[in-house]
C-alpha positions as CSV (number, residue, x, y, z in Angstrom):
1,M,92.9,0.7,157.5
2,P,95.0,3.8,158.1
3,N,96.6,4.5,161.5
4,K,94.5,7.6,161.9
5,I,91.5,8.9,159.9
6,D,89.4,11.8,160.7
7,F,86.4,12.6,158.5
8,G,85.2,16.2,158.2
9,N,81.6,17.3,157.4
10,G,80.5,15.7,154.2
11,S,82.2,15.7,150.8
12,I,83.4,18.2,148.2
13,D,83.2,18.2,144.4
14,F,86.6,18.6,142.9
15,N,87.6,19.5,139.4
16,I,91.4,19.0,139.5
17,E,93.2,21.7,137.5
18,T,96.7,21.9,139.0
19,I,99.3,19.8,140.9
20,L,101.7,22.0,142.9
21,I,105.2,20.8,143.7
22,K,108.4,22.4,144.8
23,K,111.0,23.5,142.3
24,N,114.0,21.2,141.5
25,N,112.5,17.9,142.7
26,P,112.5,15.6,139.6
27,E,111.3,12.6,141.6
28,V,108.2,14.3,142.8
29,K,107.6,15.7,139.4
30,K,107.7,12.3,137.9
31,L,105.3,11.1,140.5
32,A,102.9,14.0,139.7
33,Q,103.0,13.0,136.0
34,F,102.4,9.4,136.9
35,Y,99.3,10.3,138.8
36,I,97.7,12.7,136.4
37,Q,96.1,9.5,134.9
38,L,94.4,8.9,138.3
39,F,92.1,11.9,137.5
40,Q,91.5,10.9,133.9
41,N,92.2,14.5,132.8
42,P,95.3,15.1,130.6
43,N,94.7,18.9,131.0
44,I,95.9,18.9,134.6
45,Q,98.9,21.2,134.9
46,I,102.0,20.7,137.0
47,Q,103.3,23.9,138.6
48,E,106.7,24.1,140.2
49,V,106.7,26.7,143.0
50,D,109.0,28.1,145.7
51,K,106.4,27.7,148.5
52,L,103.8,25.0,148.8
53,E,100.5,26.7,149.6
54,F,97.0,26.9,148.2
55,T,96.9,29.8,145.8
56,Q,93.9,28.5,143.9
57,K,91.1,26.1,144.3
58,N,91.0,22.6,142.6
59,S,94.7,22.0,143.2
60,I,96.7,19.2,144.8
61,I,99.9,19.9,146.7
62,L,102.6,17.2,146.8
63,G,105.3,17.9,149.4
64,I,108.3,16.1,151.1
65,N,109.1,16.9,154.7
66,E,112.5,15.1,154.7
67,R,111.9,13.0,157.8
68,R,114.3,10.1,157.5
69,D,113.1,8.1,160.5
70,A,109.9,7.1,158.8
71,P,110.4,6.7,155.0
72,D,106.8,5.4,154.4
73,R,104.9,7.8,156.6
74,Y,102.4,10.1,154.9
75,K,99.6,12.6,155.5
76,I,96.6,13.5,153.4
77,Q,94.4,16.5,154.0
78,V,91.3,17.0,151.9
79,T,89.9,20.5,152.4
80,P,87.5,22.8,150.5
81,Y,90.6,24.6,149.1
82,G,92.3,21.5,147.8
83,I,94.2,18.4,148.7
84,M,97.5,18.5,150.6
85,V,99.6,15.4,150.4
86,E,102.9,15.2,152.3
87,A,105.3,12.4,153.2
88,S,108.7,11.7,154.7
89,Q,110.1,10.5,151.4
90,V,108.9,10.0,147.8
91,K,107.9,6.4,148.4
92,G,105.7,7.6,151.3
93,L,104.2,10.1,148.9
94,F,103.5,7.3,146.5
95,H,101.6,5.3,149.2
96,A,99.6,8.4,150.0
97,L,98.6,8.7,146.4
98,Q,97.5,5.0,146.5
99,S,95.1,5.9,149.4
100,L,93.9,8.9,147.3
101,T,93.4,6.5,144.4
102,Q,91.1,4.3,146.6
103,L,89.1,7.4,147.8
104,V,88.6,8.5,144.2
105,K,88.3,5.3,142.1
106,L,86.1,3.4,144.6
107,N,83.4,6.0,144.5
108,P,81.0,5.0,141.8
109,E,79.7,8.6,141.4
110,N,83.1,9.9,140.2
111,K,83.4,10.6,136.5
112,A,86.2,11.8,134.3
113,G,87.6,15.2,135.4
114,S,85.2,15.9,138.3
115,I,85.4,13.8,141.4
116,R,83.5,13.8,144.8
117,I,85.8,13.1,147.8
118,P,85.1,13.3,151.5
119,T,86.8,16.0,153.5
120,V,89.3,14.0,155.6
121,I,92.7,13.9,157.3
122,I,94.6,10.7,157.0
123,E,97.9,10.0,158.8
124,D,99.5,6.7,158.1
125,E,102.6,4.4,158.0
126,P,103.0,0.7,157.7
127,R,103.5,-1.7,160.5
128,F,105.9,-4.0,158.6
129,S,108.7,-3.0,156.3
130,Y,108.4,-6.1,154.1
131,R,105.0,-6.6,152.4
132,G,105.3,-9.2,149.7
133,M,103.5,-11.2,147.1
134,H,105.0,-14.1,145.1
135,L,104.3,-15.6,141.7
136,D,105.5,-18.8,140.2
137,V,106.0,-18.5,136.5
138,A,107.8,-21.8,136.1
139,R,104.9,-24.2,136.3
140,H,102.7,-22.0,134.2
141,F,104.2,-19.0,132.2
142,F,102.6,-15.5,132.3
143,S,103.2,-12.7,129.8
144,V,104.9,-9.4,130.6
145,D,101.5,-7.7,130.3
146,V,100.0,-10.0,133.0
147,I,103.1,-9.4,135.2
148,K,102.5,-5.7,134.9
149,Q,98.8,-5.9,135.8
150,Y,99.8,-8.0,138.8
151,I,102.3,-5.3,139.8
152,D,99.7,-2.6,139.4
153,L,97.4,-4.3,141.9
154,L,100.2,-4.9,144.3
155,A,101.1,-1.2,144.2
156,L,97.5,-0.2,144.8
157,Y,97.4,-2.2,148.0
158,K,100.8,-1.0,149.2
159,F,102.8,-4.1,148.7
160,N,106.5,-3.3,148.2
161,N,108.1,-6.6,147.2
162,F,107.3,-8.9,144.3
163,H,108.9,-12.3,144.6
164,W,109.3,-13.6,141.0
165,H,109.8,-17.4,141.0
166,L,111.7,-17.8,137.7
167,T,113.0,-21.4,137.7
168,D,111.9,-24.8,138.7
169,D,111.6,-28.4,137.5
170,Q,108.9,-27.5,135.0
171,G,110.6,-24.6,133.3
172,W,113.5,-22.1,133.2
173,R,112.0,-18.7,132.5
174,I,114.9,-16.2,132.4
175,E,117.4,-15.7,129.6
176,I,121.0,-16.3,130.7
177,K,123.3,-15.2,127.8
178,K,126.3,-17.3,128.8
179,Y,124.2,-20.5,128.9
180,P,121.6,-20.3,126.1
181,E,120.5,-23.9,126.5
182,L,118.8,-23.0,129.8
183,T,116.1,-21.4,127.7
184,N,116.6,-23.3,124.4
185,V,116.0,-26.5,126.3
186,G,114.9,-25.7,129.8
187,A,112.0,-23.3,128.9
188,T,110.1,-26.0,127.1
189,R,108.3,-29.1,128.3
190,S,106.6,-31.7,126.1
191,N,103.2,-31.7,127.8
192,T,101.6,-31.1,131.2
193,L,99.7,-33.1,133.8
194,I,95.9,-33.0,133.6
195,G,94.0,-32.9,136.9
196,H,95.5,-33.3,140.3
197,Y,98.9,-35.0,140.6
198,T,97.4,-37.6,142.9
199,D,94.8,-38.7,140.4
200,R,95.0,-42.2,139.1
201,P,95.4,-43.1,136.3
202,V,97.7,-40.2,135.4
203,K,96.7,-38.2,132.3
204,Y,98.6,-35.6,130.3
205,D,97.6,-33.2,127.6
206,N,99.4,-33.2,124.2
207,K,100.5,-29.5,124.3
208,E,104.1,-28.4,124.3
209,V,104.6,-25.5,126.8
210,S,107.3,-22.9,126.3
211,G,108.1,-19.4,127.4
212,Y,110.8,-17.3,129.0
213,Y,111.6,-13.6,129.6
214,T,114.4,-12.0,127.6
215,Q,116.8,-9.8,129.6
216,E,115.3,-6.8,127.9
217,Q,111.9,-7.8,129.1
218,I,113.2,-8.4,132.6
219,K,114.7,-4.8,132.6
220,E,111.3,-3.5,131.3
221,V,109.4,-5.2,134.2
222,V,112.0,-4.1,136.8
223,E,111.7,-0.5,135.7
224,Y,107.9,-0.7,135.6
225,A,107.9,-2.0,139.2
226,K,110.4,0.6,140.3
227,D,108.1,3.4,139.1
228,R,105.5,1.9,141.5
229,F,108.0,1.6,144.4
230,I,108.0,-2.2,144.2
231,N,111.2,-4.2,144.5
232,I,111.5,-7.4,142.6
233,I,113.2,-10.4,144.2
234,P,114.2,-13.0,141.6
235,E,114.3,-16.7,142.7
236,I,116.7,-19.1,141.0
237,E,116.1,-22.5,142.6
238,M,119.1,-24.5,143.8
239,P,120.2,-27.2,144.6
240,G,116.7,-28.9,144.3
241,H,113.9,-28.2,141.9
242,A,116.5,-28.2,139.1
243,S,115.1,-30.6,136.4
244,A,114.9,-27.8,133.8
245,A,118.5,-26.8,134.4
246,L,119.7,-30.4,134.3
247,A,117.9,-31.1,131.1
248,A,119.7,-28.2,129.5
249,Y,123.2,-29.1,131.0
250,P,123.3,-32.7,132.2
251,Y,126.8,-32.4,133.6
252,L,125.4,-30.3,136.4
253,G,123.9,-33.4,138.0
254,C,125.3,-36.3,139.8
255,T,124.5,-39.0,137.2
256,W,124.8,-36.9,134.0
257,G,121.2,-37.9,133.1
258,P,119.4,-38.3,130.9
259,Y,117.2,-35.6,132.3
260,K,114.0,-34.0,131.1
261,V,112.0,-30.9,131.9
262,A,109.4,-32.2,134.3
263,N,105.8,-32.5,133.0
264,T,104.2,-33.3,136.4
265,W,104.4,-31.8,139.9
266,G,106.1,-32.8,143.1
267,V,109.7,-33.3,144.3
268,F,112.3,-35.1,142.2
269,E,115.4,-37.1,143.2
270,D,117.7,-35.5,140.6
271,V,119.2,-32.3,141.9
272,L,122.2,-30.2,141.3
273,C,125.5,-31.9,142.2
274,T,127.6,-30.1,144.9
275,K,130.8,-30.3,142.8
276,D,132.8,-27.1,141.9
277,T,131.8,-27.2,138.3
278,T,128.1,-26.9,139.3
279,L,128.8,-24.2,141.8
280,N,130.8,-22.1,139.3
281,F,128.0,-22.5,136.8
282,M,125.4,-21.2,139.2
283,K,127.7,-18.3,140.2
284,D,127.9,-17.4,136.5
285,V,124.1,-17.5,136.3
286,L,123.8,-15.3,139.3
287,N,126.2,-12.8,137.9
288,E,123.8,-12.1,135.1
289,V,120.8,-12.1,137.5
290,V,122.4,-9.6,139.8
291,D,123.0,-7.2,136.9
292,L,119.3,-7.3,136.0
293,F,117.8,-6.8,139.5
294,P,118.9,-3.7,141.4
295,G,117.3,-4.7,144.7
296,K,119.4,-6.0,147.6
297,Y,117.8,-9.6,147.7
298,I,118.4,-12.7,145.6
299,H,116.3,-15.8,146.5
300,I,118.0,-19.1,145.9
301,G,115.2,-21.5,147.0
302,G,117.0,-24.2,149.0
303,D,113.8,-26.1,149.7
304,E,112.7,-29.7,149.1
305,C,116.1,-31.0,148.1
306,P,116.3,-34.9,148.3
307,K,119.8,-36.1,149.2
308,A,119.6,-39.7,147.7
309,R,121.8,-38.9,144.7
310,W,124.4,-37.1,146.8
311,K,124.8,-40.2,149.0
312,T,126.0,-42.3,146.0
313,C,127.8,-39.5,144.1
314,I,131.6,-39.7,144.0
315,N,131.9,-35.9,143.8
316,C,129.5,-35.2,146.6
317,Q,131.1,-37.7,148.9
318,R,134.5,-36.3,148.1
319,N,133.3,-32.9,149.2
320,K,132.0,-34.3,152.4
321,R,135.5,-35.6,153.2
322,R,137.2,-32.5,151.8
323,F,135.3,-30.2,154.1
324,N,134.8,-32.6,157.0
325,L,131.0,-32.5,156.8
326,A,129.0,-34.9,159.0
327,D,126.1,-35.5,156.6
328,E,124.2,-34.5,153.5
329,D,122.4,-31.7,155.3
330,Q,125.7,-30.1,156.0
331,L,126.6,-30.7,152.4
332,Q,123.6,-28.6,151.3
333,S,124.6,-26.0,153.9
334,Y,128.1,-25.9,152.3
335,F,126.5,-25.3,148.9
336,I,124.3,-22.5,150.1
337,K,127.1,-20.8,152.0
338,E,129.3,-20.8,148.9
339,I,126.5,-19.1,147.0
340,E,125.9,-16.7,149.8
341,K,129.6,-15.7,149.8
342,H,129.4,-15.0,146.1
343,L,126.2,-12.9,146.4
344,Y,127.7,-11.0,149.3
345,R,130.7,-10.0,147.2
346,K,128.2,-8.8,144.6
347,G,126.5,-6.6,147.3
348,K,123.5,-8.8,147.6
349,K,121.7,-10.6,150.4
350,L,120.6,-14.2,150.1
351,I,117.1,-15.3,150.9
352,G,116.1,-19.0,151.1
353,W,113.2,-21.1,152.3
354,D,113.5,-22.4,155.8
355,E,115.2,-25.7,154.7
356,I,118.4,-23.6,154.5
357,L,118.5,-23.8,158.3
358,E,119.3,-27.6,158.1
359,G,123.0,-28.2,158.4
360,G,123.7,-24.7,159.6
361,L,122.5,-21.3,158.4
362,A,124.6,-19.1,156.1
363,P,125.9,-16.1,158.1
364,N,123.9,-13.3,156.5
365,A,121.0,-15.2,155.1
366,T,117.3,-14.1,155.4
367,V,114.9,-17.0,155.9
368,M,111.4,-17.4,154.4
369,S,109.5,-19.6,156.8
370,W,106.9,-21.6,154.9
371,R,106.7,-24.9,156.8
372,G,104.8,-23.3,159.6
373,E,106.4,-20.8,162.0
374,T,109.1,-23.0,163.5
375,G,111.8,-22.0,161.0
376,G,111.1,-18.4,161.4
377,V,111.3,-18.6,165.2
378,E,114.6,-20.5,165.0
379,A,116.1,-18.1,162.5
380,A,115.0,-14.9,164.4
381,S,116.4,-16.4,167.6
382,Q,119.7,-16.6,165.8
383,N,119.5,-12.9,164.9
384,H,118.6,-13.6,161.3
385,D,116.0,-11.6,159.3
386,V,112.8,-13.5,158.7
387,I,109.9,-13.2,156.2
388,M,106.9,-15.2,157.4
389,T,105.2,-17.2,154.6
390,P,103.5,-20.1,156.4
391,G,101.5,-22.5,154.3
392,S,98.7,-22.4,156.8
393,H,97.8,-18.7,156.1
394,C,99.9,-17.5,153.2
395,Y,99.6,-20.1,150.4
396,F,97.1,-18.7,147.9
397,D,97.2,-21.9,145.8
398,H,94.9,-23.4,148.5
399,Y,91.2,-23.6,148.2
400,Q,89.3,-20.6,149.4
401,S,85.9,-22.3,149.2
402,K,84.6,-25.7,150.6
403,N,82.2,-26.0,147.7
404,P,82.9,-29.3,145.7
405,R,82.6,-27.3,142.5
406,E,85.4,-25.0,143.4
407,A,88.2,-24.8,140.7
408,L,90.9,-27.3,141.2
409,A,93.7,-26.4,143.7
410,I,96.6,-28.2,145.2
411,G,94.7,-28.8,148.5
412,G,94.3,-27.1,151.8
413,Y,91.7,-24.5,152.8
414,T,92.8,-20.9,153.3
415,P,89.7,-18.6,153.2
416,I,90.1,-14.9,153.4
417,S,89.0,-14.9,157.0
418,K,92.1,-17.0,157.9
419,V,94.4,-14.8,155.9
420,Y,93.0,-11.7,157.7
421,A,93.5,-13.4,161.1
422,Y,97.2,-14.0,160.6
423,E,99.7,-12.5,163.0
424,P,103.2,-12.4,161.5
425,I,105.0,-12.2,164.8
426,P,104.8,-15.7,166.3
427,A,103.4,-16.0,169.7
428,N,106.2,-18.2,170.9
429,L,109.0,-15.9,169.8
430,D,110.8,-14.1,172.5
431,P,109.8,-10.4,172.1
432,K,113.4,-9.3,172.1
433,F,113.8,-11.1,168.7
434,S,110.6,-9.7,167.1
435,K,112.6,-6.9,165.3
436,F,113.9,-9.7,163.0
437,I,110.4,-10.4,161.6
438,L,110.5,-8.1,158.6
439,G,107.0,-8.9,157.5
440,A,105.2,-11.5,155.5
441,Q,104.4,-12.7,152.0
442,A,101.7,-14.7,150.3
443,N,102.9,-17.4,147.8
444,L,101.1,-18.2,144.6
445,W,102.3,-21.5,143.2
446,T,100.8,-22.2,139.7
447,E,100.7,-26.0,139.3
448,Y,96.9,-25.6,139.0
449,I,96.8,-22.0,137.7
450,E,96.9,-22.2,134.0
451,D,95.9,-18.7,132.9
452,E,95.6,-15.1,134.2
453,K,91.9,-15.4,134.8
454,K,92.5,-18.1,137.5
455,L,95.7,-16.3,138.7
456,F,93.7,-13.2,139.7
457,Y,90.9,-15.3,141.1
458,M,93.3,-17.1,143.4
459,A,95.1,-14.0,144.5
460,F,92.3,-11.5,145.1
461,P,90.7,-10.6,147.3
462,R,92.9,-12.6,149.7
463,A,95.9,-10.4,148.8
464,I,93.8,-7.4,150.0
465,A,93.4,-9.1,153.4
466,L,97.1,-9.7,153.7
467,S,97.9,-6.1,152.7
468,E,95.9,-4.9,155.7
469,V,97.5,-7.4,158.0
470,L,101.0,-6.1,157.0
471,W,100.2,-2.4,156.8
472,S,97.7,-1.6,159.6
473,R,98.2,-1.6,163.3
474,K,97.3,-4.9,165.0
475,E,94.8,-3.1,167.3
476,D,93.0,-1.7,164.3
477,K,92.2,-5.1,162.8
478,N,88.5,-5.8,162.5
479,Y,87.3,-8.5,160.1
480,A,83.7,-7.2,159.9
481,G,84.9,-3.7,159.1
482,F,87.3,-5.1,156.6
483,L,84.6,-6.9,154.8
484,E,82.4,-3.9,154.8
485,R,85.1,-1.8,153.2
486,L,86.0,-4.6,150.7
487,Q,82.5,-4.2,149.2
488,F,83.6,-0.9,147.7
489,H,86.7,-2.5,146.1
490,L,85.1,-5.4,144.4
491,P,83.0,-3.5,141.8
492,W,86.1,-1.5,140.8
493,L,88.2,-4.7,140.5
494,K,85.6,-6.2,138.3
495,T,85.9,-3.2,135.9
496,Q,89.6,-4.2,135.6
497,K,88.5,-7.6,134.5
498,I,89.6,-9.3,137.7
499,N,87.8,-12.5,138.2
500,L,86.7,-12.5,141.8
501,T,85.2,-15.0,144.2
502,N,82.6,-14.3,146.8
503,A,83.7,-17.4,148.8
504,Y,84.3,-15.0,151.8
505,A,80.5,-14.8,152.2
506,E,79.7,-18.5,151.8
507,L,77.8,-20.1,154.6
508,D,79.4,-22.5,157.1
509,Y,77.7,-24.4,159.9
510,T,78.1,-26.0,163.3
511,L,76.0,-28.6,165.0
512,S,75.1,-28.9,168.7
513,K,72.9,-31.2,170.8
514,S,69.5,-30.2,172.2
515,G,67.7,-33.0,174.0
516,D,67.3,-35.9,171.5
517,D,67.8,-33.6,168.5
518,M,70.7,-31.9,166.8
519,V,70.6,-28.2,166.0
520,L,72.2,-26.9,162.8
521,H,73.6,-23.3,163.2
522,F,74.4,-21.3,160.1
523,V,77.7,-19.4,160.4
524,K,77.5,-16.2,158.3
525,A,80.1,-13.8,157.3
526,P,79.8,-10.5,159.1
527,I,78.3,-8.8,156.0
528,K,74.8,-7.8,155.1
529,G,72.7,-10.5,153.3
530,K,70.2,-13.2,154.0
531,V,70.2,-17.0,154.3
532,L,68.2,-19.0,151.8
533,V,67.5,-22.7,152.3
534,E,66.1,-25.5,150.0
535,F,64.8,-28.7,151.6
536,K,64.7,-31.8,149.5
537,H,61.6,-33.8,150.1
538,N,62.0,-36.3,147.3
539,A,64.1,-36.8,144.3
540,N,62.4,-34.1,142.2
541,N,60.9,-31.7,144.7
542,F,62.7,-28.8,146.3
543,T,61.0,-26.0,148.2
544,Q,62.8,-22.7,149.0
545,E,62.2,-21.1,152.3
546,Y,63.7,-18.5,154.6
547,P,64.7,-20.1,157.9
548,K,63.5,-18.6,161.1
549,G,66.6,-17.1,162.6
550,D,70.0,-18.8,161.8
551,S,69.3,-22.2,163.3
552,L,67.4,-25.4,162.3
553,I,66.3,-28.2,164.6
554,L,67.1,-31.5,163.1
555,S,64.5,-33.9,164.5
556,N,64.8,-36.4,161.6
557,S,67.2,-37.2,158.8
558,L,67.3,-34.3,156.4
559,D,68.7,-33.2,153.0
560,L,69.1,-29.5,152.4
561,K,71.1,-26.8,150.5
562,A,71.7,-23.4,152.0
563,W,73.5,-20.3,150.7
564,Y,74.0,-16.6,151.3
565,Q,72.5,-13.9,149.2
566,L,74.4,-10.6,149.3
567,Q,72.8,-7.1,149.1
568,D,73.6,-6.9,145.4
569,N,71.4,-10.1,145.0
570,S,74.4,-12.2,144.0
571,L,74.4,-15.7,145.4
572,C,77.3,-17.5,147.0
573,K,77.9,-21.2,146.2
574,P,75.6,-23.4,148.4
575,I,76.5,-25.8,151.1
576,H,74.9,-29.2,150.8
577,I,74.1,-31.0,154.1
578,I,72.8,-34.5,154.3
579,Y,72.0,-35.3,158.0
580,N,71.5,-38.9,159.0
581,K,70.0,-39.2,162.5
582,H,71.6,-42.0,164.5
583,K,72.1,-43.0,168.1
584,A,75.5,-41.4,168.5
585,A,74.8,-38.2,166.6
586,G,75.8,-35.4,169.0
587,A,77.0,-37.8,171.7
588,S,80.1,-36.9,173.7
589,I,83.4,-38.4,172.7
590,Q,86.7,-38.8,174.5
591,F,89.8,-39.2,172.3
592,I,92.4,-41.5,173.8
593,E,94.7,-40.6,170.9
594,K,94.4,-37.1,169.6
595,P,93.9,-36.7,165.8
596,S,96.4,-34.6,163.8
597,P,95.5,-30.9,164.0
598,K,96.0,-30.6,160.2
599,Y,92.9,-32.7,159.7
600,F,90.7,-32.2,162.7
601,S,88.0,-29.6,162.8
602,N,86.2,-30.2,166.1
603,E,85.5,-32.9,168.7
604,N,82.2,-34.0,167.4
605,S,82.8,-33.9,163.6
606,I,83.1,-37.7,163.5
607,I,79.7,-38.3,165.2
608,N,77.5,-35.3,164.1
609,G,75.3,-37.2,161.7
610,I,76.9,-35.7,158.6
611,A,78.9,-38.2,156.4
612,A,82.3,-37.2,155.0
613,P,82.4,-36.7,151.2
614,T,83.3,-40.0,149.4
615,N,85.1,-38.4,146.5
616,K,87.8,-36.5,148.5
617,Y,89.6,-36.6,151.8
618,S,89.6,-32.9,152.6
619,G,86.9,-31.1,154.5
620,P,85.8,-30.8,158.1
621,E,84.0,-34.2,158.2
622,W,87.2,-36.2,157.7
623,L,89.6,-36.8,160.6
624,G,93.2,-37.7,160.1
625,M,95.6,-39.8,162.2
626,E,99.3,-39.5,161.2
627,G,101.0,-42.8,161.9
628,K,98.7,-43.5,164.9
629,N,95.7,-45.7,165.7
630,F,92.3,-44.0,166.2
631,E,91.1,-44.6,169.8
632,A,88.1,-43.0,171.4
633,I,85.2,-43.6,173.8
634,I,81.7,-42.6,172.8
635,D,79.2,-41.9,175.6
636,L,75.6,-42.3,174.4
637,S,74.4,-40.8,177.8
638,K,72.1,-43.8,178.4
639,S,72.2,-47.5,177.7
640,D,70.5,-48.6,174.5
641,T,70.5,-51.6,172.2
642,I,72.8,-51.4,169.2
643,D,72.8,-53.6,166.1
644,Q,75.6,-52.3,164.0
645,I,78.2,-49.5,163.6
646,K,79.2,-48.1,160.2
647,F,82.6,-46.5,159.5
648,Q,84.0,-44.4,156.7
649,L,87.6,-45.0,155.6
650,Y,89.7,-43.5,152.8
651,N,92.2,-45.4,150.6
652,F,94.6,-43.2,148.7
653,P,98.2,-44.6,148.7
654,A,99.4,-41.8,146.3
655,A,98.7,-39.3,149.1
656,W,100.1,-41.7,151.8
657,I,96.5,-42.5,153.0
658,Y,95.8,-46.2,153.7
659,P,92.6,-47.8,155.2
660,A,92.7,-49.4,158.6
661,K,94.0,-52.9,159.0
662,E,91.4,-53.7,161.6
663,I,88.6,-52.2,163.7
664,I,87.8,-53.4,167.2
665,V,84.6,-52.3,169.1
666,E,84.3,-52.8,172.8
667,A,81.2,-51.9,174.9
668,S,80.4,-51.1,178.5
669,T,77.5,-50.0,180.7
670,D,79.7,-48.4,183.4
671,N,82.9,-47.2,181.5
672,L,84.9,-49.6,183.6
673,N,84.2,-53.1,182.4
674,Y,84.4,-53.5,178.6
675,E,83.9,-56.5,176.4
676,V,84.7,-57.0,172.7
677,V,81.3,-56.9,170.9
678,G,82.4,-56.8,167.2
679,S,85.4,-56.4,164.8
680,W,86.3,-56.0,161.2
681,K,89.4,-56.8,159.2
682,L,90.5,-55.3,155.8
683,S,90.6,-57.5,152.8
684,P,94.1,-57.5,151.4
685,F,92.7,-57.1,147.8
686,T,90.8,-53.9,148.5
687,Q,91.4,-51.3,145.7
688,E,88.4,-49.0,146.2
689,R,89.1,-45.3,147.1
690,Y,86.2,-45.2,149.6
691,I,85.5,-48.1,152.1
692,E,82.5,-48.4,154.4
693,P,83.2,-51.2,157.0
694,I,80.2,-52.4,159.0
695,V,80.6,-54.0,162.4
696,D,77.6,-56.1,163.6
697,L,77.3,-56.3,167.3
698,K,75.9,-58.9,169.7
699,K,72.1,-58.8,169.5
700,N,69.6,-57.8,172.2
701,K,72.2,-56.2,174.5
702,S,72.2,-52.6,175.8
703,Y,75.3,-50.5,176.2
704,R,76.1,-46.8,177.1
705,Y,79.8,-46.6,176.3
706,L,81.5,-47.7,173.0
707,K,85.3,-47.9,172.9
708,I,86.4,-47.8,169.3
709,K,89.9,-48.8,168.1
710,V,90.9,-48.4,164.4
711,I,94.3,-49.8,163.6
712,N,96.6,-47.8,161.4
713,H,98.2,-49.4,158.3
714,G,101.7,-48.7,159.7
715,K,104.9,-48.2,157.7
716,I,104.5,-47.6,153.9
717,A,106.2,-50.3,151.9
718,E,109.2,-49.7,149.6
719,G,108.3,-48.7,146.1
720,S,105.2,-46.8,147.2
721,P,104.8,-43.0,147.6
722,G,106.1,-42.0,151.0
723,A,108.0,-45.3,151.5
724,G,109.4,-45.6,155.0
725,H,107.0,-43.1,156.5
726,T,104.0,-44.0,158.6
727,A,100.7,-44.0,156.8
728,W,97.8,-41.6,157.3
729,L,94.5,-43.0,158.5
730,F,91.4,-41.0,157.5
731,L,88.2,-41.7,159.3
732,G,84.7,-40.2,158.5
733,E,81.4,-40.5,160.3
734,I,80.9,-43.3,162.8
735,T,77.2,-44.2,162.5
736,V,75.6,-46.1,165.4
737,D,72.3,-47.8,164.7
């Protein structure tokens, strides 16, 4: 959404013949040549003139007004005489032409040569100077052609930075001439994990994976991006996520190996040693990287670096004593600061993930805050530049649909509505430091993105939502308006063979209490369409109906599917709701111990009559307690006889999730005097992923209040994933019968 847009009366038909530019301006001339392809007419002429004015119809004027205070500002005027485009600098002119591209290409009536375009005046400039998208090519490799297509789309939506994640445990993807084994060895892994990394048993394919970019290919991509006014930020991971480098040159590690290029995902104990030999090696690598990338930033990672090897390494401990460092966090800070000094001497600025704050921040470092906003707030408060990339809103490897048939992702749920709702300047940041928030970036990690079809599916249209967050004024944001405009973009993107989701229009639901019944409310996206519902009456009989309004009264147990049908008659994936009426469904609940906000949708999700899915622990019906017991009081509103209470528990040690050790149920008629009326204890031999404990209560007694206590597993044992941490407790529906 531009800052200012004034439409005239109707549209005009345009047959572009001439692009007018001032004499002796090669940058504008190059841009004019670049954009002749927009109008699909190679006969368009470029005329260099002394004065920019309309001397003939069917012409476009491209002009620079030399205002240095606003390098991205531009203005478009579409008149019956022609199109006037002016900007403060050439890159602003480029952004103006992107807006013109959208006005032209998104109109389905436009054909080659002749176009229809509204008469309009647009005045615009971006809210944030940094507007970024990231791509991990280490986990899965993508060709130069795919990278160029990605860059084309970033340019169309006015991003100006492409963060290219080139190295990680699973592959080294950039040629370094001084150290050829980085690609001879580090660019190839023997096979790749199949399915999710938490699946048991673990499975692998039998396909060797290899690929890297030569320095000539890197230069080609850099120049391609430069023509589209996109800066490329290379990332060379250090000191963690270094398995590929260690496999190529084992002497870089603390133990000298043997090491291998990782064929699974996660965080690995073997990292770069902090000795001088390793530092000098990485400086040599960066010397070649700096020569390939003309932008001011080099990203060095700095995230997820375990310190176990350093604690037992002679060289690392010698460095601790040598530099009087208190702990291994300061040792990592020493490593990062040495790298930053080297980059500074090369005229570059260092960017790192927010872990580089630990142990002390390098003097001129820019921080990418991914573990929420805390790191960004801390860095900005220390007068450091910050790029916000929180996993909650900016990780596009998360699911964008709740449908169980959605393509495999790492986890999480980040729909386009959540992306659009993001505000890059944290609410708890002192306003005087807000100038240090340069902008934001979405990250696309590719553990579960194996080809370009899925790459674009995961990136778009969420990237379009982020582009508007970063470009448009905060007061102009309107999700309903955004979705309406998005409908004009999607058909064109499909012509570019971009695989798109319509998850943004999938139904959601809420439940409320009405007397003795529950009421199901359909939550629709603010876009035109209609709700369709199927009711399941028996195993083989579904009937399709249109619901009256957007709500259904649930007087009895019910099995239904519902979905949204858009105006083009396309159908979104359905939601499947199995409602089981029970005595606590819709009752009020008081949490004595609050669940984790990461896994807690609303107060009544645990007693709304809808069971949590038994095949996964994500979704709004599961509630998570991190290292705490679950304790709550359920008020049934009146005394009633109760025979039993059913629970849902999840058991997944690979993800640090353990079932409860014990469940204790107390009951009361007055919420003052409670008695224990039932309990359950876990069998020590339980291996099932899903557990459904049943607590039988004392017979023929009436109660109004139920105090439920579910005891957490506690500390995770040595040798298990997450050893030493407290376990997660996941609880689904509590069914009272």
